[in-house]
MARBA-3410 file (N, C-alpha, C, O; in Angstrom, 1 decimal):
204
44.1,7.9,39.0,45.5,7.7,39.2,46.0,8.9,40.0,45.7,10.1,39.7 ~ 46.8,8.6,41.0,47.4,9.7,41.8,48.7,10.2,41.1,49.4,9.5,40.5 ~ 48.8,11.5,41.2,50.0,12.2,40.6,50.8,12.8,41.7,50.3,13.4,42.6 ~ 52.1,12.5,41.7,53.0,13.0,42.7,53.5,14.4,42.3,54.1,14.6,41.3 ~ 53.1,15.4,43.1,53.5,16.8,42.9,54.7,17.2,43.8,54.8,18.4,44.1
55.5,16.3,44.2,56.6,16.5,45.2,57.9,16.4,44.5,58.1,15.5,43.6 ~ 58.8,17.4,44.7,60.1,17.3,44.2,60.9,16.2,44.9,60.7,15.9,46.0 ~ 61.8,15.6,44.1,62.8,14.7,44.7,63.6,15.4,45.8,64.1,16.5,45.6 ~ 63.7,14.7,46.9,64.5,15.2,48.0,65.8,14.4,48.1,65.7,13.3,48.7 ~ 66.9,14.9,47.6,68.1,14.2,47.5,69.3,15.1,47.7,69.1,16.3,47.9
70.5,14.6,47.7,71.7,15.4,47.8,71.6,16.6,46.8,71.3,16.4,45.6 ~ 71.9,17.8,47.3,71.9,19.0,46.4,70.4,19.4,46.3,69.7,19.5,47.3 ~ 70.0,19.7,45.1,68.6,20.2,44.9,68.5,21.7,45.0,69.4,22.4,45.5 ~ 67.3,22.2,44.6,67.1,23.6,44.7,66.8,24.0,46.2,66.0,23.4,46.8 ~ 67.5,25.1,46.6,67.3,25.6,47.9,67.2,27.2,47.8,67.8,27.7,46.9
66.5,27.8,48.7,66.5,29.2,48.8,67.8,29.7,49.4,68.3,29.0,50.3 ~ 68.4,30.8,48.9,69.7,31.2,49.4,69.7,31.3,50.9,68.8,32.0,51.5 ~ 70.7,30.8,51.6,70.8,30.8,53.0,70.3,29.6,53.7,70.5,29.3,54.8 ~ 69.5,28.8,52.9,68.9,27.5,53.5,70.0,26.4,53.4,71.0,26.5,52.7 ~ 69.8,25.4,54.2,70.7,24.2,54.2,70.5,23.4,52.9,69.4,23.1,52.5
71.6,23.0,52.3,71.5,22.1,51.2,71.4,20.7,51.7,72.2,20.3,52.5 ~ 70.3,20.0,51.3,70.1,18.6,51.8,71.3,17.7,51.6,71.9,17.7,50.5 ~ 71.7,16.9,52.6,72.8,16.0,52.5,72.4,14.7,53.1,71.8,14.6,54.1 ~ 72.7,13.6,52.4,72.3,12.2,52.8,73.6,11.4,52.8,74.3,11.3,51.7 ~ 73.9,10.7,53.8,75.1,9.9,53.9,74.6,8.5,54.3,74.3,8.2,55.5
74.6,7.6,53.4,74.1,6.2,53.6,75.3,5.3,54.0,76.3,5.3,53.4 ~ 75.1,4.6,55.1,76.1,3.7,55.6,75.7,2.2,55.6,74.5,1.9,55.9 ~ 76.6,1.3,55.2,76.2,-0.1,55.2,76.7,-0.7,56.5,77.9,-0.8,56.8 ~ 75.7,-1.2,57.3,76.0,-1.8,58.6,75.9,-3.3,58.6,75.6,-3.9,59.6 ~ 76.2,-3.8,57.4,76.2,-5.3,57.3,74.8,-5.8,57.0,74.4,-6.1,55.9
74.0,-6.0,58.1,72.7,-6.6,58.0,71.7,-5.5,57.5,70.6,-5.9,57.1 ~ 72.1,-4.3,57.5,71.1,-3.2,57.2,71.8,-2.0,56.7,73.0,-1.8,57.0 ~ 71.1,-1.1,56.0,71.6,0.2,55.6,71.0,1.3,56.6,69.8,1.1,57.0 ~ 71.7,2.3,56.8,71.3,3.4,57.7,71.8,4.7,57.1,73.0,4.8,56.8 ~ 70.9,5.7,57.0,71.2,7.0,56.3,71.1,8.1,57.3,70.1,8.3,58.0
72.2,8.9,57.4,72.2,10.2,58.1,71.6,11.2,57.2,72.1,11.4,56.1 ~ 70.6,12.0,57.7,70.0,13.0,56.9,70.2,14.4,57.5,70.1,14.6,58.7 ~ 70.6,15.3,56.7,70.8,16.7,57.1,70.1,17.7,56.2,70.5,17.7,55.0 ~ 69.1,18.4,56.7,68.4,19.3,55.9,67.6,20.2,56.8,67.7,20.1,58.0 ~ 66.9,21.2,56.2,66.1,22.1,57.0,64.6,21.8,57.0,64.2,20.9,56.2
63.9,22.5,57.8,62.4,22.3,57.8,61.8,22.8,56.5,60.6,22.6,56.2 ~ 62.6,23.5,55.6,62.1,24.1,54.4,62.8,23.5,53.2,62.9,24.2,52.1 ~ 63.3,22.3,53.3,64.0,21.6,52.2,62.9,21.0,51.3,61.9,20.4,51.7 ~ 63.2,21.0,50.0,62.3,20.4,49.0,60.9,20.9,49.0,60.7,22.1,49.5 ~ 60.0,20.2,48.6,58.6,20.5,48.7,58.2,20.6,50.2,58.4,19.6,50.9
57.7,21.7,50.6,57.5,21.9,52.1,56.4,22.8,52.4,55.8,23.5,51.6 ~ 56.0,22.7,53.6,54.9,23.5,54.2,55.4,24.5,55.1,56.2,24.2,56.0 ~ 54.9,25.8,55.0,55.3,26.9,55.9,54.2,26.9,57.0,53.0,27.0,56.7 ~ 54.6,26.8,58.3,53.7,27.0,59.4,53.6,28.5,59.7,54.5,29.2,59.3 ~ 52.5,28.9,60.3,52.4,30.3,60.7,53.6,30.8,61.5,54.0,32.0,61.4
54.2,30.0,62.3,55.3,30.4,63.2,56.5,30.7,62.3,57.5,31.3,62.9 ~ 56.6,30.3,61.1,57.7,30.6,60.2,58.0,32.1,60.1,59.1,32.6,60.2 ~ 56.9,32.9,60.0,57.0,34.4,59.9,56.4,35.1,61.1,56.9,36.2,61.5 ~ 55.4,34.6,61.7,54.7,35.2,62.8,55.4,35.0,64.1,55.2,35.7,65.1 ~ 56.3,34.0,64.2,57.0,33.7,65.4,56.1,33.5,66.6,56.4,34.0,67.7
55.0,32.7,66.4,54.1,32.4,67.4,54.2,30.9,67.7,55.1,30.2,67.3 ~ 53.2,30.4,68.4,53.2,29.0,68.8,52.4,28.1,67.8,52.2,26.9,68.1 ~ 52.0,28.6,66.6,51.3,27.9,65.6,52.3,27.1,64.7,52.6,27.6,63.6 ~ 52.8,26.0,65.2,53.8,25.2,64.5,53.2,24.3,63.5,51.9,24.2,63.5 ~ 54.0,23.6,62.8,53.5,22.8,61.6,52.7,21.6,62.1,51.8,21.2,61.4
53.0,21.1,63.3,52.2,20.0,63.8,50.8,20.4,64.2,50.0,19.5,64.5 ~ 50.5,21.7,64.3,49.2,22.1,64.7,48.3,22.5,63.5,47.1,22.9,63.7 ~ 48.8,22.4,62.3,47.9,22.7,61.1,46.8,21.7,61.0,47.1,20.5,60.9 ~ 45.6,22.1,60.9,44.4,21.1,60.8,44.5,20.3,59.5,44.9,20.9,58.4 ~ 44.2,19.0,59.6,44.2,18.2,58.4,43.3,18.7,57.3,43.5,18.5,56.2
42.2,19.3,57.8,41.2,19.8,56.8,41.7,20.8,55.8,41.2,21.0,54.8 ~ 42.8,21.5,56.2,43.4,22.5,55.3,44.4,21.8,54.4,44.9,22.5,53.4 ~ 44.8,20.6,54.6,45.8,19.9,53.9,45.2,18.8,53.0,46.0,18.2,52.1 ~ 44.0,18.4,53.2,43.4,17.3,52.4,42.0,17.8,51.9,41.2,18.5,52.6 ~ 41.8,17.5,50.6,40.5,17.8,50.0,40.6,18.4,48.6,41.6,18.3,48.0
39.5,18.9,48.2,39.3,19.4,46.8,40.2,20.6,46.6,40.2,21.6,47.4 ~ 40.9,20.7,45.5,41.7,21.9,45.1,41.6,22.2,43.7,41.1,21.3,42.9 ~ 42.0,23.3,43.3,42.1,23.7,41.9,43.5,24.1,41.5,44.2,24.8,42.2 ~ 44.0,23.5,40.4,45.3,23.9,39.9,45.1,25.0,38.9,44.3,24.8,37.9 ~ 45.9,26.1,39.0,45.8,27.2,38.1,47.1,27.3,37.4,48.2,27.4,38.0
47.1,27.2,36.0,48.3,27.3,35.2,48.6,28.7,34.9,47.9,29.4,34.1 ~ 49.6,29.3,35.5,50.1,30.6,35.2,51.5,30.6,34.6,52.4,31.4,35.0 ~ 51.8,29.6,33.8,53.1,29.3,33.3,53.6,30.5,32.4,54.8,30.7,32.2 ~ 52.7,31.3,31.9,53.0,32.4,31.1,53.3,33.7,31.9,53.8,34.7,31.4 ~ 53.0,33.7,33.2,53.2,34.8,34.0,54.7,35.1,34.2,55.5,34.2,34.5
55.1,36.3,34.1,56.5,36.7,34.3,56.6,37.6,35.6,55.8,38.5,35.8 ~ 57.6,37.3,36.4,57.8,38.1,37.6,56.6,37.9,38.6,56.2,36.8,38.8 ~ 56.2,39.0,39.3,55.2,38.8,40.3,53.8,38.5,39.7,53.4,39.0,38.7 ~ 53.1,37.6,40.4,51.7,37.3,40.0,50.8,38.3,40.7,50.7,38.3,41.9 ~ 50.0,39.0,39.9,49.2,40.0,40.4,47.8,39.6,40.8,47.4,38.4,40.5
47.1,40.5,41.5,45.7,40.1,41.9,44.8,39.8,40.8,44.0,38.9,40.9 ~ 45.0,40.4,39.6,44.2,40.1,38.5,44.4,38.8,37.9,43.5,38.2,37.2 ~ 45.5,38.2,38.1,45.8,36.8,37.7,45.1,35.8,38.5,44.9,34.7,38.0 ~ 44.6,36.1,39.7,44.0,35.1,40.6,42.6,35.3,40.8,41.9,34.4,41.1 ~ 42.1,36.6,40.8,40.7,36.8,41.1,39.7,36.0,40.2,39.9,35.9,39.0
38.8,35.4,40.9,37.7,34.6,40.2,38.3,33.4,39.5,37.6,32.8,38.7 ~ 39.5,32.9,39.9,40.1,31.8,39.2,39.8,30.5,39.9,40.1,29.4,39.4 ~ 39.4,30.5,41.2,39.3,29.3,42.0,37.9,28.8,42.1,37.7,27.7,42.7 ~ 36.9,29.5,41.7,35.5,29.1,41.6,35.0,28.6,43.0,34.3,27.6,43.1 ~ 35.4,29.2,44.0,34.9,28.9,45.4,35.6,27.8,46.1,35.4,27.5,47.2
36.6,27.1,45.4,37.4,26.1,46.0,38.4,26.7,46.9,39.0,27.7,46.6 ~ 38.5,26.2,48.1,39.3,26.9,49.2,40.8,26.5,49.1,41.6,27.1,49.9 ~ 41.2,25.6,48.3,42.6,25.3,48.1,43.0,25.4,46.7,42.3,24.9,45.8 ~ 44.1,26.2,46.4,44.6,26.3,45.1,46.1,26.0,45.0,46.8,26.3,46.0 ~ 46.5,25.5,43.9,47.9,25.3,43.6,48.3,26.0,42.3,47.5,25.9,41.3
49.4,26.7,42.3,49.7,27.5,41.2,50.9,26.9,40.4,52.0,26.7,41.0 ~ 50.7,26.6,39.2,51.7,26.1,38.3,52.4,27.3,37.5,51.7,28.1,36.9 ~ 53.7,27.4,37.6,54.4,28.5,36.9,55.5,27.9,36.0,55.6,26.7,35.8 ~ 56.3,28.8,35.5,57.3,28.4,34.6,58.5,27.8,35.4,59.5,27.3,34.7 ~ 58.5,27.8,36.7,59.6,27.3,37.5,59.5,25.7,37.6,60.6,25.1,37.9
58.4,25.1,37.3,58.3,23.7,37.4,59.3,23.0,36.4,59.4,23.4,35.3 ~ 60.1,22.1,36.9,61.1,21.4,36.1,62.4,22.0,36.2,63.4,21.5,35.7 ~ 62.6,23.3,36.7,63.9,23.9,36.9,64.6,23.3,38.1,64.0,23.0,39.1 ~ 65.9,23.2,37.9,66.7,22.5,39.0,67.8,23.4,39.5,68.7,23.0,40.2 ~ 67.7,24.7,39.3,68.6,25.7,39.9,67.9,27.0,40.3,66.9,27.3,39.6
68.3,27.6,41.3,67.7,28.8,41.8,67.9,30.0,40.9,69.0,30.2,40.4 ~ 66.9,30.8,40.8,67.1,32.1,40.1,66.2,33.1,40.8,65.1,32.8,41.2 ~ 66.8,34.3,40.9,66.1,35.4,41.7,64.8,35.9,41.1,64.0,36.4,41.8 ~ 64.6,35.6,39.8,63.4,36.1,39.2,62.2,35.1,39.1,61.4,35.1,38.2 ~ 62.2,34.1,40.1,61.2,33.1,40.1,59.8,33.8,40.2,59.7,34.8,40.9
58.7,33.1,39.7,57.4,33.7,39.8,56.9,33.6,41.3,57.2,32.6,42.0 ~ 56.2,34.6,41.8,55.7,34.7,43.1,54.5,35.6,43.2,54.3,36.4,42.3 ~ 53.8,35.6,44.3,52.6,36.4,44.5,53.0,37.8,44.9,54.0,38.0,45.7 ~ 52.3,38.8,44.4,52.4,40.2,44.9,51.6,40.3,46.2,50.8,39.4,46.4 ~ 51.9,41.3,47.0,51.0,41.5,48.2,49.6,41.7,47.9,48.7,41.2,48.6
49.2,42.3,46.8,47.8,42.5,46.4,47.2,41.1,46.1,46.0,40.9,46.4 ~ 47.9,40.2,45.4,47.4,38.9,45.1,47.2,38.1,46.4,46.2,37.4,46.5 ~ 48.1,38.2,47.4,47.9,37.6,48.6,46.6,38.0,49.3,45.9,37.2,49.9 ~ 46.4,39.3,49.3,45.2,39.9,49.9,43.9,39.4,49.2,42.9,39.1,49.8 ~ 44.0,39.2,47.9,42.8,38.7,47.1,42.5,37.3,47.6,41.3,36.9,47.8
43.5,36.5,47.9,43.3,35.1,48.3,42.7,35.1,49.7,41.8,34.3,50.0 ~ 43.2,35.9,50.6,42.6,35.9,52.0,41.2,36.4,52.0,40.3,36.0,52.7 ~ 40.9,37.4,51.2,39.6,38.0,51.1,38.6,37.0,50.5,37.4,37.1,50.8 ~ 39.1,36.1,49.6,38.2,35.1,49.0,38.1,33.8,49.8,37.5,32.8,49.4 ~ 38.7,33.8,51.0,38.6,32.6,51.9,39.4,31.4,51.6,39.1,30.3,52.0
40.5,31.7,50.8,41.4,30.5,50.5,42.1,30.1,51.8,42.5,30.9,52.6 ~ 42.1,28.8,52.0,42.7,28.2,53.2,44.1,27.5,53.0,44.8,27.2,53.9 ~ 44.4,27.3,51.7,45.7,26.6,51.4,46.1,27.1,50.0,45.3,27.0,49.1 ~ 47.3,27.5,49.8,47.9,27.9,48.5,49.2,27.3,48.4,50.1,27.4,49.2 ~ 49.5,26.7,47.2,50.7,26.1,46.9,51.3,26.7,45.6,50.6,27.2,44.8
52.6,26.7,45.5,53.3,27.2,44.3,54.5,26.3,44.0,55.1,25.8,45.0 ~ 54.9,26.3,42.8,56.1,25.4,42.4,57.4,26.1,42.5,58.5,25.5,42.3 ~ 57.4,27.4,42.8,58.7,28.2,42.9,59.3,28.1,44.3,58.6,27.5,45.2 ~ 60.5,28.6,44.5,61.1,28.4,45.8,60.4,29.1,47.0,60.6,28.7,48.1 ~ 59.6,30.1,46.7,58.9,30.9,47.7,57.6,31.4,47.2,57.6,31.7,46.0
56.7,31.6,48.0,55.4,32.2,47.6,55.6,33.7,47.4,54.7,34.4,46.8 ~ 56.7,34.2,47.9,57.0,35.7,47.9,58.2,35.9,47.0,59.2,35.1,47.0 ~ 58.3,37.1,46.4,59.4,37.4,45.5,60.7,37.5,46.3,60.7,37.7,47.5 ~ 61.8,37.4,45.6,63.1,37.4,46.3,63.4,38.7,46.9,64.1,38.8,47.9 ~ 62.8,39.8,46.4,63.0,41.1,47.0,61.8,41.5,48.0,61.7,42.6,48.4
61.0,40.5,48.3,59.8,40.8,49.2,60.3,41.1,50.6,61.4,40.8,51.0 ~ 59.3,41.8,51.3,59.6,42.2,52.7,59.0,41.3,53.7,59.2,41.5,54.9 ~ 58.3,40.2,53.3,57.7,39.3,54.2,56.2,39.6,54.3,55.4,38.8,55.0 ~ 55.7,40.6,53.6,54.3,41.0,53.7,53.4,39.9,53.1,52.3,39.7,53.6 ~ 53.8,39.2,52.0,53.0,38.1,51.5,52.9,37.0,52.5,51.7,36.5,52.7
54.0,36.6,53.1,53.9,35.5,54.1,53.0,35.9,55.2,52.2,35.1,55.7 ~ 53.2,37.1,55.7,52.4,37.6,56.9,51.0,37.7,56.6,50.1,37.4,57.4 ~ 50.6,38.2,55.4,49.2,38.3,55.0,48.6,36.9,55.0,47.5,36.7,55.5 ~ 49.2,35.9,54.4,48.6,34.6,54.2,48.6,33.9,55.6,47.6,33.4,56.0 ~ 49.8,33.8,56.2,49.9,33.0,57.4,49.1,33.6,58.5,48.6,32.9,59.4
49.0,35.0,58.5,48.3,35.7,59.6,46.8,35.4,59.5,46.0,35.6,60.5 ~ 46.3,35.0,58.3,44.9,34.7,58.1,44.6,33.2,58.1,43.5,32.8,57.7 ~ 45.6,32.5,58.5,45.4,31.0,58.6,45.6,30.2,57.3,45.2,29.1,57.3 ~ 46.1,30.9,56.3,46.3,30.2,55.0,47.6,29.3,55.1,48.7,29.8,55.4 ~ 47.5,28.1,54.7,48.6,27.2,54.7,49.4,27.4,53.4,48.8,27.6,52.3
50.7,27.5,53.5,51.5,27.8,52.3,52.4,26.5,52.0,53.0,25.9,52.9 ~ 52.3,26.1,50.7,53.2,25.0,50.2,54.1,25.5,49.2,53.6,26.2,48.2 ~ 55.4,25.3,49.3,56.3,25.8,48.3,57.2,24.7,47.7,57.3,23.7,48.2 ~ 57.7,25.1,46.5,58.6,24.2,45.7,57.9,22.9,45.3,58.5,21.8,45.4 ~ 56.7,23.0,44.9,56.0,21.8,44.3,56.6,21.4,43.0,57.4,22.2,42.4
56.3,20.3,42.5,56.7,19.9,41.1,55.4,19.7,40.3,54.7,18.7,40.5 ~ 55.0,20.7,39.6,53.8,20.7,38.8,54.0,20.3,37.4,53.0,20.5,36.6 ~ 55.1,19.8,37.0,55.4,19.6,35.6,54.5,18.6,34.9,54.3,18.7,33.7 ~ 54.0,17.7,35.7,53.1,16.6,35.1,51.6,16.9,35.5,50.7,16.0,35.3 ~ 51.3,18.1,36.0,50.0,18.4,36.4,49.3,19.5,35.5,49.9,20.5,35.2
48.1,19.2,35.0,47.4,20.1,34.2,46.4,21.0,35.0,46.1,20.6,36.1 ~ 46.1,22.1,34.5,45.1,22.9,35.1,43.8,22.2,35.3,43.4,21.4,34.4 ~ 43.1,22.3,36.4,41.9,21.6,36.7,41.6,21.4,38.1,42.3,21.9,39.0 ~ 40.7,20.5,38.4,40.3,20.2,39.8,40.8,18.8,40.2,40.9,17.9,39.4 ~ 41.3,18.8,41.5,41.9,17.6,42.0,41.5,17.3,43.4,41.0,18.2,44.1
41.7,16.1,43.9,41.7,15.8,45.3,43.1,15.8,45.7,44.0,15.2,45.1 ~ 43.4,16.5,46.8,44.8,16.7,47.3,45.0,16.1,48.6,44.2,16.2,49.5 ~ 46.2,15.5,48.8,46.7,15.1,50.1,48.1,15.7,50.3,49.0,15.5,49.4 ~ 48.3,16.6,51.3,49.6,17.2,51.5,49.9,17.2,53.0,49.4,18.0,53.8 ~ 50.8,16.2,53.4,51.0,16.0,54.8,52.5,16.2,55.2,53.4,15.7,54.5
52.7,17.1,56.2,54.0,17.3,56.7,54.4,16.2,57.7,53.6,15.5,58.1 ~ 55.7,16.2,58.0,56.1,15.4,59.1,55.6,16.0,60.4,55.3,17.2,60.5 ~ 55.4,15.2,61.4,54.9,15.7,62.7,56.1,16.2,63.5,56.6,15.6,64.5 ~ 56.6,17.4,63.1,57.7,18.0,63.7,57.2,19.0,64.8,56.8,20.1,64.5 ~ 57.2,18.5,66.0,56.6,19.2,67.1,57.3,20.6,67.4,58.5,20.7,67.6
56.5,21.6,67.3,56.9,23.0,67.6,57.7,23.7,66.6,58.3,24.8,66.8 ~ 57.8,23.1,65.4,58.7,23.7,64.4,58.0,24.5,63.3,56.7,24.5,63.2 ~ 58.7,25.3,62.6,58.2,26.4,61.7,57.8,25.9,60.3,57.3,26.7,59.5 ~ 58.1,24.6,60.0,57.7,24.1,58.7,58.2,22.6,58.6,58.7,22.1,59.6 ~ 57.9,22.0,57.5,58.3,20.6,57.3,58.3,20.2,55.8,57.4,20.7,55.1
59.3,19.4,55.4,59.1,18.8,54.1,57.8,18.0,54.1,57.4,17.5,55.1 ~ 57.2,17.9,52.9,55.9,17.2,52.8,55.8,16.4,51.5,56.6,16.6,50.6 ~ 54.8,15.5,51.5,54.5,14.8,50.3,53.2,15.2,49.8,52.2,15.2,50.5 ~ 53.1,15.7,48.5,51.8,16.2,48.0,51.4,15.3,46.8,52.2,15.2,45.8 ~ 50.3,14.7,46.9,49.8,13.9,45.8,48.4,14.4,45.4,47.6,14.9,46.2
48.1,14.3,44.1,46.9,14.8,43.5,46.2,13.7,42.7,46.8,12.9,42.0 ~ 44.9,13.7,42.8,44.0,12.8,42.0,43.0,13.6,41.2,42.2,14.3,41.8 ~ 43.0,13.5,39.9,42.0,14.3,39.1,40.6,14.1,39.6,40.2,12.9,39.8 ~ 39.9,15.1,39.8,38.5,15.0,40.4,37.6,14.3,39.4,36.6,13.7,39.8 ~ 37.9,14.3,38.1,37.0,13.7,37.1,36.9,12.2,37.4,35.9,11.5,37.0
38.0,11.6,38.0,38.0,10.2,38.2,37.0,9.8,39.3,36.6,8.6,39.5 ~ 36.5,10.8,40.0,35.5,10.5,41.1,34.1,11.1,40.7,33.3,11.3,41.5 ~ 34.0,11.3,39.4,32.7,11.8,38.9,32.4,13.2,39.2,31.2,13.6,39.2 ~ 33.4,14.0,39.4,33.1,15.5,39.6,33.3,16.3,38.4,33.2,17.5,38.4
END
């Protein structure tokens, strides 16, 4: 059975301060309905492209599918408070190149500055261990007071970042993951749909 790890994308919703609050205006045109959508490339569950922080030409439409589809491990760090350190992550992914981090933020519907996030040392552990995709359920992979070092460390080493997942129905373990952004040519990120299938269902 596939599990949807994507937050609802609707009017309002959790956004990072300064980001656009999603707005949807549905109109009845008689024979059909038509909805005007206003949001940012980082609304809801979304993928950060390298160009988000590196300001290069590596836009979201250029991310290889191999980094967005395949075996992943969900790590439950719901008890972690504040920044997630290197010791919380080392040796936790067992060689799997994609990890998703479940924290205490799953299920929350309002922004708070103390959301769980990676420390710079934790980001370096991931790049040193060859991680190619990391996702988290909080508004950002980096703390609210961060300087951008976490994003630059990960994106600069080709690590795909997924933020604002909904992991409330996901347990720690191994999964098959599909996480696809919209094909937004030349842009710095995109809302995405992330679905997970327990690996045990495939005999793993």
